[in-house]
C-alpha positions as CSV (number, residue, x, y, z in Angstrom):
1,X,-40.0,21.2,21.6
2,X,-43.1,21.3,19.3
3,X,-43.2,19.7,15.9
4,X,-44.1,21.6,12.7
5,X,-47.4,19.8,12.6
6,X,-48.2,21.1,16.1
7,X,-47.5,24.6,15.0
8,X,-50.6,24.4,12.7
9,X,-49.0,23.9,9.3
10,X,-50.9,22.0,6.6
11,X,-49.9,18.7,5.0
12,X,-48.5,20.1,1.7
13,X,-46.1,22.3,3.6
14,X,-45.2,19.5,6.0
15,X,-44.5,17.2,3.1
16,X,-42.1,19.8,1.6
17,X,-40.4,20.3,4.9
18,X,-39.9,16.5,5.2
19,X,-38.3,16.3,1.8
20,X,-36.0,19.2,2.8
21,X,-34.9,17.3,5.9
22,X,-36.4,19.8,8.4
23,X,-37.1,17.6,11.5
24,X,-38.1,20.2,14.1
25,X,-38.6,23.9,14.3
26,X,-35.9,26.3,15.6
27,X,-36.8,28.6,18.6
28,X,-37.7,31.5,16.3
29,X,-39.9,29.3,14.2
30,X,-41.6,27.8,17.2
31,X,-42.6,31.3,18.5
32,X,-43.2,33.2,15.3
33,X,-45.2,30.7,13.2
34,X,-48.2,30.4,15.6
35,X,-48.4,34.1,16.1
36,X,-48.3,34.9,12.3
37,X,-50.8,32.1,11.6
38,X,-53.1,33.7,14.1
39,X,-52.9,37.0,12.3
40,X,-50.8,38.9,14.9
41,X,-48.1,41.4,14.1
42,X,-44.6,40.3,15.1
43,X,-41.4,42.2,16.0
44,X,-38.7,39.6,16.0
45,X,-35.1,40.2,17.3
46,X,-33.3,37.4,15.4
47,X,-30.1,36.9,13.5
48,X,-29.8,35.3,10.1
49,X,-28.8,31.7,10.9
50,X,-31.6,31.2,13.4
51,X,-34.1,30.0,10.9
52,X,-36.0,33.2,10.5
53,X,-36.8,32.8,6.8
54,X,-38.9,29.8,7.4
55,X,-40.4,31.6,10.4
56,X,-42.2,34.1,8.2
57,X,-42.3,32.2,4.8
58,X,-44.2,29.2,6.1
59,X,-47.2,31.2,7.6
60,X,-47.3,33.3,4.4
61,X,-47.6,30.2,2.2
62,X,-50.2,28.6,4.6
63,X,-52.5,31.6,4.4
64,X,-52.4,32.2,0.7
65,X,-55.8,32.1,-1.1
66,X,-56.3,31.0,-4.8
67,X,-56.4,34.6,-6.0
68,X,-53.5,35.6,-8.2
69,X,-53.2,39.2,-7.0
70,X,-50.2,39.8,-4.7
71,X,-51.2,38.9,-1.2
72,X,-47.9,39.1,0.6
73,X,-44.9,41.4,0.3
74,X,-41.4,40.7,1.6
75,X,-38.9,43.6,1.6
76,X,-35.2,42.7,1.8
77,X,-32.1,45.0,1.7
78,X,-30.1,43.3,-1.1
79,X,-30.9,41.4,-4.2
80,X,-28.9,38.4,-2.8
81,X,-31.2,38.1,0.2
82,X,-34.3,38.7,-2.0
83,X,-33.2,35.8,-4.2
84,X,-32.5,33.5,-1.2
85,X,-35.9,34.3,0.3
86,X,-37.7,33.7,-3.0
87,X,-35.9,30.4,-3.6
88,X,-36.8,29.2,0.0
89,X,-40.4,30.1,-0.6
90,X,-40.4,28.1,-3.8
91,X,-39.1,25.1,-2.0
92,X,-41.5,25.4,1.0
93,X,-44.5,25.9,-1.3
94,X,-43.7,23.3,-4.0
95,X,-46.8,21.2,-3.1
96,X,-49.1,24.2,-2.7
97,X,-48.5,25.7,-6.1
98,X,-47.5,29.1,-4.5
99,X,-46.6,31.7,-7.1
100,X,-43.6,33.8,-5.9
101,X,-41.9,36.5,-7.9
102,X,-38.5,38.0,-6.9
103,X,-38.0,41.6,-8.0
104,X,-34.6,43.4,-7.6
105,X,-32.2,45.6,-9.3
106,X,-29.5,44.2,-11.6
107,X,-32.0,41.8,-13.3
108,X,-33.7,42.8,-16.6
109,X,-37.0,44.4,-15.6
110,X,-38.8,42.8,-18.6
111,X,-38.4,39.3,-17.0
112,X,-40.0,40.7,-13.8
113,X,-42.8,42.4,-15.8
114,X,-43.7,39.0,-17.5
115,X,-43.8,37.3,-14.1
116,X,-46.0,39.9,-12.5
117,X,-48.3,40.0,-15.5
118,X,-48.9,36.3,-15.2
119,X,-50.2,36.7,-11.7
120,X,-48.3,36.1,-8.4
121,X,-49.3,35.6,-4.8
122,X,-46.0,36.7,-3.1
123,X,-43.6,39.4,-4.1
124,X,-40.1,39.4,-2.7
125,X,-37.9,42.4,-3.5
126,X,-35.7,45.3,-2.7
127,X,-37.4,48.6,-1.8
128,X,-36.0,50.5,-4.8
129,X,-37.2,47.9,-7.4
130,X,-40.6,47.5,-5.7
131,X,-41.1,51.3,-6.0
132,X,-40.1,51.1,-9.7
133,X,-42.9,48.7,-10.4
134,X,-45.3,50.7,-8.3
135,X,-44.6,53.8,-10.4
136,X,-44.9,51.8,-13.6
137,X,-48.3,50.5,-12.5
138,X,-47.1,46.9,-12.8
139,X,-47.4,46.2,-9.1
140,X,-50.5,47.0,-7.1
141,X,-50.5,46.6,-3.3
142,X,-54.3,46.9,-2.8
143,X,-54.8,43.2,-1.8
144,X,-51.6,42.9,0.3
145,X,-52.6,41.2,3.6
146,X,-49.1,40.7,5.0
147,X,-45.9,42.6,4.8
148,X,-42.5,41.3,6.1
149,X,-39.5,43.6,6.7
150,X,-36.5,41.2,6.6
151,X,-33.2,42.5,8.0
152,X,-34.9,45.8,8.9
153,X,-31.8,47.2,10.5
154,X,-29.7,46.7,7.4
155,X,-32.4,48.3,5.2
156,X,-32.5,51.4,7.3
157,X,-28.6,51.5,7.4
158,X,-28.7,51.4,3.6
159,X,-30.9,54.5,3.5
160,X,-34.2,52.8,2.6
161,X,-36.3,54.4,5.5
162,X,-38.3,56.7,3.2
163,X,-38.9,54.0,0.6
164,X,-40.1,51.5,3.2
165,X,-42.5,54.0,4.8
166,X,-43.9,55.0,1.3
167,X,-44.4,51.3,0.4
168,X,-46.1,50.5,3.8
169,X,-48.4,53.5,3.3
170,X,-49.7,52.1,0.0
171,X,-50.7,48.8,1.6
172,X,-54.1,48.4,3.3
173,X,-54.3,49.6,6.9
174,X,-55.7,46.2,7.9
175,X,-52.5,44.4,6.7
176,X,-50.5,42.1,9.1
177,X,-46.9,43.3,9.6
178,X,-43.8,41.3,10.6
179,X,-40.4,42.9,11.3
180,X,-37.3,40.8,11.6
181,X,-34.0,42.4,12.6
182,X,-30.7,41.3,13.9
183,X,-30.4,44.4,16.1
184,X,-33.1,46.8,17.4
185,X,-31.6,50.3,17.2
186,X,-33.9,53.3,17.9
187,X,-34.7,53.8,14.2
188,X,-36.0,50.2,13.9
189,X,-38.0,50.5,17.1
190,X,-39.6,53.8,15.9
191,X,-40.5,52.2,12.6
192,X,-42.0,49.2,14.4
193,X,-44.0,51.4,16.7
194,X,-45.6,53.4,13.9
195,X,-46.4,50.5,11.5
196,X,-47.4,47.5,13.8
197,X,-50.4,47.0,16.0
198,X,-50.1,45.2,19.4
199,X,-47.2,43.3,18.0
200,X,-45.9,40.1,19.7
201,X,-42.2,40.7,20.5
202,X,-39.9,37.7,20.1
203,X,-36.2,37.6,20.9
204,X,-33.9,34.8,19.9
205,X,-30.3,35.9,20.0
206,X,-27.4,33.4,20.0
207,X,-24.1,34.6,21.3
208,X,-22.2,32.5,18.8
209,X,-23.7,30.6,15.9
210,X,-20.7,28.5,15.0
211,X,-18.8,25.9,17.0
212,X,-15.9,27.5,18.9
213,X,-13.5,24.7,18.2
214,X,-14.1,24.7,14.5
215,X,-11.4,26.5,12.6
216,X,-12.9,28.3,9.6
217,X,-10.8,29.0,6.5
218,X,-11.3,29.8,2.8
219,X,-9.4,29.6,-0.5
220,X,-10.2,32.0,-3.3
221,X,-9.9,30.3,-6.7
222,X,-11.3,31.0,-10.3
223,X,-14.4,28.9,-11.0
224,X,-12.6,26.8,-13.7
225,X,-10.0,25.7,-11.1
226,X,-12.4,24.7,-8.3
227,X,-12.2,20.9,-8.8
228,X,-8.4,20.9,-9.0
229,X,-8.2,23.2,-6.0
230,X,-10.4,20.8,-4.0
231,X,-8.2,17.9,-4.9
232,X,-5.1,19.7,-3.8
233,X,-6.8,20.6,-0.5
234,X,-7.9,16.9,0.0
235,X,-4.4,15.6,-0.8
236,X,-2.8,18.0,1.8
237,X,-5.5,17.6,4.5
238,X,-6.0,13.8,3.9
239,X,-9.3,13.8,5.9
240,X,-10.4,10.6,7.5
241,X,-14.0,11.6,6.9
242,X,-15.3,14.7,5.3
243,X,-18.5,16.2,4.0
244,X,-18.4,18.3,0.8
245,X,-21.4,20.5,0.2
246,X,-22.7,21.6,-3.2
247,X,-25.6,24.0,-3.9
248,X,-27.5,21.7,-6.3
249,X,-28.1,18.0,-6.8
250,X,-26.8,18.1,-10.3
251,X,-23.6,19.7,-9.1
252,X,-23.2,17.1,-6.4
253,X,-23.6,14.3,-8.9
254,X,-21.0,15.9,-11.2
255,X,-18.5,16.5,-8.4
256,X,-19.0,13.0,-7.0
257,X,-18.3,11.4,-10.4
258,X,-15.2,13.6,-10.8
259,X,-13.8,12.6,-7.4
260,X,-14.5,8.9,-8.0
261,X,-12.8,9.2,-11.4
262,X,-9.8,10.6,-9.7
263,X,-9.6,7.7,-7.3
264,X,-11.2,9.2,-4.1
265,X,-13.5,7.1,-2.0
266,X,-16.5,9.4,-2.5
267,X,-20.3,8.9,-2.5
268,X,-23.1,11.3,-3.2
269,X,-26.2,11.9,-1.1
270,X,-29.1,14.3,-1.8
271,X,-32.9,14.5,-2.0
272,X,-33.3,12.5,-5.3
273,X,-32.0,9.3,-3.8
274,X,-34.4,6.8,-2.4
275,X,-34.5,6.1,1.3
276,X,-32.9,2.7,0.8
277,X,-30.0,4.3,-1.2
278,X,-29.5,7.0,1.4
279,X,-29.3,4.4,4.2
280,X,-26.8,2.4,2.1
281,X,-24.6,5.4,1.5
282,X,-24.7,6.4,5.1
283,X,-23.8,2.9,6.3
284,X,-20.7,2.9,4.1
285,X,-19.8,6.4,5.3
286,X,-20.2,5.5,9.0
287,X,-18.2,2.3,8.6
288,X,-15.3,4.1,6.9
289,X,-15.7,2.5,3.5
290,X,-16.3,6.0,2.1
291,X,-14.1,8.9,3.1
292,X,-15.9,11.8,1.3
293,X,-19.6,12.4,1.4
294,X,-20.7,14.9,-1.3
295,X,-24.0,16.3,-0.2
296,X,-26.6,19.0,-0.7
297,X,-28.0,20.9,2.3
298,X,-30.7,18.3,2.9
299,X,-27.9,16.1,4.3
300,X,-26.9,18.8,6.8
301,X,-30.4,19.2,8.1
302,X,-32.2,15.9,8.1
303,X,-29.8,13.0,8.3
304,X,-28.1,11.4,11.2
305,X,-24.5,12.1,10.2
306,X,-21.7,11.4,12.6
307,X,-19.1,14.0,13.5
308,X,-16.6,14.5,10.7
309,X,-13.1,15.9,10.7
310,X,-13.6,18.3,7.8
311,X,-16.5,20.2,6.2
312,X,-15.8,21.6,2.8
313,X,-18.1,24.1,1.1
314,X,-17.5,23.5,-2.6
315,X,-20.0,26.3,-3.1
316,X,-20.4,29.3,-0.8
317,X,-23.8,28.7,0.9
318,X,-26.6,30.9,-0.2
319,X,-27.2,32.2,3.3
320,X,-25.5,32.3,6.7
321,X,-28.1,29.9,8.0
322,X,-27.0,27.2,5.6
323,X,-23.4,27.9,6.4
324,X,-24.1,27.4,10.1
325,X,-25.9,24.1,9.5
326,X,-23.2,22.8,7.2
327,X,-20.2,23.5,9.5
328,X,-22.1,22.3,12.5
329,X,-21.2,18.8,11.3
330,X,-17.6,19.1,12.5
331,X,-16.1,20.3,15.8
332,X,-18.6,18.5,18.0
333,X,-18.3,17.2,21.5
334,X,-15.2,19.3,22.3
335,X,-13.2,18.0,19.4
336,X,-11.5,20.3,16.9
337,X,-12.9,20.6,13.5
338,X,-12.0,22.3,10.2
339,X,-14.5,24.1,7.9
340,X,-13.1,24.9,4.4
341,X,-14.8,27.1,1.9
342,X,-13.9,27.4,-1.8
343,X,-14.9,30.8,-3.0
344,X,-14.7,32.6,-6.3
345,X,-13.9,36.3,-6.4
346,X,-17.6,37.1,-7.1
347,X,-18.7,35.2,-4.0
348,X,-16.4,37.1,-1.7
349,X,-19.1,39.5,-0.6
350,X,-21.4,36.7,0.4
351,X,-18.6,35.3,2.5
352,X,-18.3,38.7,4.2
353,X,-22.0,38.6,5.0
354,X,-21.6,35.2,6.6
355,X,-18.7,36.5,8.7
356,X,-20.7,39.5,9.9
357,X,-23.8,37.5,10.8
358,X,-22.1,34.6,12.5
359,X,-19.6,37.0,14.2
360,X,-16.8,34.7,13.3
361,X,-13.6,35.2,11.4
362,X,-13.0,33.1,8.3
363,X,-9.3,33.0,7.6
364,X,-8.0,33.3,4.1
365,X,-5.3,30.7,3.2
366,X,-3.0,30.3,0.2
367,X,-3.9,27.3,-2.0
368,X,-1.5,24.4,-1.4
369,X,1.2,24.2,-4.1
370,X,2.3,21.1,-5.9
371,X,5.4,21.1,-3.6
372,X,3.0,21.0,-0.6
373,X,1.1,18.1,-2.1
374,X,4.4,16.2,-2.8
375,X,5.6,16.9,0.8
376,X,2.4,15.6,2.2
377,X,2.7,12.4,0.1
378,X,6.2,11.9,1.4
379,X,5.0,12.4,5.0
380,X,2.2,9.9,4.4
381,X,4.8,7.5,3.0
382,X,7.0,7.9,6.1
383,X,3.9,7.2,8.3
384,X,3.1,4.1,6.3
385,X,6.7,2.9,6.4
386,X,6.8,3.2,10.2
387,X,3.6,1.0,10.4
388,X,5.2,-1.6,8.2
389,X,8.3,-1.6,10.3
390,X,6.3,-2.1,13.5
391,X,4.1,-4.8,12.0
392,X,7.1,-7.1,11.1
393,X,7.0,-9.9,8.5
394,X,10.0,-8.4,6.6
395,X,12.1,-11.5,6.4
396,X,11.9,-12.1,2.6
397,X,12.7,-8.4,2.0
398,X,15.6,-8.5,4.5
399,X,17.2,-11.3,2.4
400,X,16.9,-9.2,-0.7
401,X,18.5,-6.2,1.0
402,X,21.4,-8.4,2.4
403,X,22.0,-9.8,-1.1
404,X,22.1,-6.4,-2.8
405,X,24.1,-4.8,0.1
406,X,27.1,-6.9,-1.0
407,X,27.5,-4.6,-4.0
408,X,25.6,-1.4,-2.9
409,X,25.5,0.9,0.1
410,X,22.4,0.0,2.2
411,X,21.4,3.7,2.6
412,X,21.5,4.2,-1.2
413,X,19.5,1.0,-1.6
414,X,16.8,2.4,0.7
415,X,16.9,5.8,-1.1
416,X,16.5,4.0,-4.5
417,X,13.5,2.0,-3.2
418,X,11.9,5.2,-1.9
419,X,12.4,6.9,-5.2
420,X,10.9,3.9,-7.1
421,X,7.8,3.9,-4.9
422,X,7.2,7.6,-4.8
423,X,8.0,8.2,-8.5
424,X,9.0,11.6,-7.2
425,X,11.2,12.6,-10.2
426,X,8.5,11.7,-12.7
427,X,5.8,13.5,-10.6
428,X,7.8,16.7,-10.6
429,X,8.0,16.5,-14.4
430,X,4.3,15.7,-15.0
431,X,2.7,17.9,-12.4
432,X,3.7,21.1,-14.1
433,X,0.3,22.7,-13.7
434,X,-2.9,21.9,-11.9
435,X,-4.6,20.6,-15.0
436,X,-1.6,18.9,-16.7
437,X,-1.1,18.6,-20.4
438,X,-3.0,15.3,-20.7
439,X,-0.1,13.4,-22.4
440,X,1.6,10.3,-21.2
441,X,0.6,7.8,-18.5
442,X,1.5,8.4,-14.9
443,X,4.6,6.4,-13.9
444,X,3.8,3.0,-12.3
445,X,0.4,2.9,-14.1
446,X,-0.8,1.0,-17.2
447,X,-3.6,2.4,-19.5
448,X,-6.4,0.1,-20.5
449,X,-8.9,0.4,-23.3
450,X,-12.6,-0.2,-22.7
451,X,-15.0,-0.6,-25.7
452,X,-17.9,1.2,-24.1
453,X,-18.3,5.0,-23.7
454,X,-20.5,8.0,-23.3
455,X,-23.1,6.7,-25.8
456,X,-23.5,3.6,-23.5
457,X,-24.2,5.9,-20.5
458,X,-20.9,5.0,-18.9
459,X,-19.7,7.3,-16.1
460,X,-16.4,7.3,-14.2
461,X,-18.2,5.9,-11.2
462,X,-19.3,2.9,-13.2
463,X,-15.7,2.1,-14.2
464,X,-14.4,2.6,-10.7
465,X,-17.3,0.4,-9.3
466,X,-16.7,-2.4,-11.9
467,X,-12.9,-2.6,-11.0
468,X,-13.6,-2.5,-7.3
469,X,-16.4,-5.1,-7.5
470,X,-15.0,-7.5,-10.1
471,X,-11.3,-7.3,-9.2
472,X,-11.2,-6.0,-5.7
473,X,-9.0,-3.0,-6.4
474,X,-10.0,0.0,-4.2
475,X,-11.0,3.2,-6.0
476,X,-8.1,5.2,-4.6
477,X,-5.6,3.1,-6.5
478,X,-7.3,3.8,-9.9
479,X,-5.8,6.6,-11.9
480,X,-7.1,8.9,-14.7
481,X,-10.3,7.9,-16.5
482,X,-11.1,9.4,-19.9
483,X,-14.5,8.7,-21.4
484,X,-15.3,9.3,-25.1
485,X,-18.4,8.7,-27.2
486,X,-17.8,5.0,-28.0
487,X,-14.9,3.9,-25.8
488,X,-13.0,4.8,-22.6
489,X,-9.6,4.6,-21.0
490,X,-8.6,3.9,-17.4
491,X,-5.2,3.8,-15.7
492,X,-4.5,1.1,-13.1
493,X,-1.3,0.2,-11.2
494,X,1.0,-1.7,-13.6
495,X,1.4,-4.6,-11.1
496,X,-2.4,-5.1,-11.2
497,X,-3.0,-4.5,-14.9
498,X,-3.2,-8.2,-15.9
499,X,-5.5,-8.9,-12.9
500,X,-7.8,-6.1,-14.0
501,X,-7.8,-7.3,-17.6
502,X,-8.8,-10.8,-16.6
503,X,-11.5,-9.6,-14.2
504,X,-13.1,-7.0,-16.4
505,X,-12.9,-8.5,-19.9
506,X,-16.3,-10.0,-20.6
507,X,-17.9,-8.4,-17.5
508,X,-21.1,-6.4,-17.8
509,X,-21.1,-2.6,-17.6
510,X,-24.3,-0.7,-17.9
511,X,-26.0,-3.9,-19.0
512,X,-23.6,-4.5,-21.9
513,X,-20.7,-6.9,-22.3
514,X,-17.3,-5.2,-21.9
515,X,-14.2,-5.9,-23.8
516,X,-10.9,-4.7,-22.3
517,X,-7.4,-4.6,-23.7
518,X,-4.1,-2.8,-23.2
519,X,-4.2,0.6,-24.7
520,X,-1.9,1.6,-27.5
521,X,0.7,4.2,-26.5
522,X,-0.5,7.7,-27.0
523,X,1.5,10.0,-29.3
């Protein structure tokens, strides 16, 4: 297996690939990149998910000259794919200063006119919108040296054959042409024969892109309910180790803080973290100190991550390739895995594209109800109870039971103890909706007042970390956290409240001394 450097790519591109976590080229990249860098035409039989975007994007960026006239044109069948390709090229060319403009229908054309007027080197677009700009005189193809037809079979199926031929005829006859297609029907082969010259043929076709033992499911929820839906899924699934993927670093940070604030053992990992911080997070995850790893796609590609029981797509991936890389973290070595995707109604079509390209069925499930969560808690309680029974050391409690059994039925005593521990009746009253009404304190918890807040840059993770470090209370025992401008509230188990008060009062939080007291009852 060659390295990206051995394929002939320059240092700026190699640096960007390193930051993105790309360790080694895929088979399609290994074959297509040298051919395209050498100026050869290429006909590639390759599915989305095999790394084909980088296979043509990297040579395009490598061969750009300083001129601002469009030098490369990428045609894509849909605006979603055009956006994905353009975003990928921005990432790959971040150190080269490559100017890329996506043009597609459904976006205000004025924005595209401004981008084209400032000068671009690469244009990525749908055939219809490309022709609109050609007719307006806002896009000239005189200096195009390379044209890529991405998902050529889909473009022809959508009726773009005449548009594609017209566009190709307006480009210089000396241009380099690359055609990428998941299938090679007669129409695609005819187009390739007429518009390529002595093309190198490449075929990289995988029978199945996703792990066969990985069950793939999705839940459809409104955008505003995604966090609460995720928490319900986590409470029902109770994963021992899970990766949760977000599309952006900012979103990963927000989700990580929200999960920590709700008491989950979660850490965040993405490209903005230093190498030392990444290694520290990964060490905690491998050792089981962290159950949930909230990550961007860089973690799926470039880090040594052990097999996990669950992969959760908090955002639908932007392309099938990312989906394949993400869920490849579970279901390894013959073990069963579960890949869960949270999708909004608007993202349903993107999920259908992923299903078609990966040739796998993603099963729709009904979001767990509050009753499902309560039932799972009871089952977890029964499992914990069995472990306690097997471990022994119950003598002091046996004496208590024997004493109370003189006046109460032992079965009723056990039922009362279970009710007290589970707080089931109170939970059924307070868990009326996913969001709750925000009033009252959860039974068994005590609310504390902290005199630092948002203006002091305090985050939920800071409060959870302070309680864990100063008092030794694990994050999963900490309840609701509310942060206001100048103060905050946190709920802790009532039997630990005094211990937390003593440990936190006078401690340092965000470099400032912290004062803690019991909160006054809320009205």
